[in-house]
C-alpha positions in Angstrom: 200.0 97.8 46.8 196.9 100.0 47.8 196.9 103.6 46.4 195.9 106.3 48.8 193.7 108.6 46.6 192.6 110.9 49.8 192.6 114.5 49.3 194.7 116.5 51.8 192.1 118.1 54.5 191.9 121.7 54.9 191.7 123.1 58.5 188.4 123.8 59.8 187.8 127.7 59.9 188.5 129.3 63.2 186.7 131.9 64.9 187.9 135.6 65.1 191.3 136.2 66.5 191.0 136.8 70.4 193.3 139.7 70.3 191.1 141.5 67.7 188.0 140.7 69.8 189.8 142.1 72.7 191.1 145.4 71.0 187.3 145.9 69.4 185.8 145.6 73.0 188.5 147.9 74.3 187.9 150.4 71.8 184.2 150.5 71.8 184.2 150.7 75.8 186.8 153.7 75.6 184.7 155.5 73.0 181.5 155.0 75.0 183.2 155.7 78.4 184.7 158.7 77.0 181.5 160.0 75.7 179.8 159.4 78.9 182.3 161.3 80.8 182.2 164.4 78.6 178.4 164.3 78.6 178.4 164.3 82.3 181.1 167.0 82.7 179.5 169.3 79.9 175.8 168.8 80.1 175.2 171.4 77.4 177.0 169.4 74.9 175.3 166.1 76.0 173.2 165.8 72.8 175.7 166.3 70.0 178.6 164.4 71.9 176.3 161.3 72.5 175.2 161.2 68.8 178.8 161.3 67.7 179.9 158.8 70.3 177.1 156.4 69.5 177.8 156.5 65.8 181.6 156.2 66.5 180.7 152.9 68.5 178.6 151.6 65.8 181.4 152.3 63.2 184.0 150.7 65.5 181.9 147.7 66.0 181.2 147.3 62.2 184.9 147.9 61.2 186.0 145.2 63.5 183.1 142.8 62.2 184.5 143.4 58.7 188.2 142.7 59.7 187.5 139.7 61.5 185.3 138.2 58.6 188.0 139.3 56.0 190.5 136.8 57.4 188.2 133.8 56.7 
């Protein structure tokens, strides 16, 4: 009788979860959209709000990337 010495194969790593990607894009779009609206509605606050919105969008993207890579 032949002996089967094969190791069980592990599943191939998958990409990031589509729901996480969708939520990440949604958060970034909402942050940038809200920032743009406030900058248009209140021109005197445009510089500080744009700076905070840009940093917030970058942090949201970085956080999403970290969470997506953590599952692998």
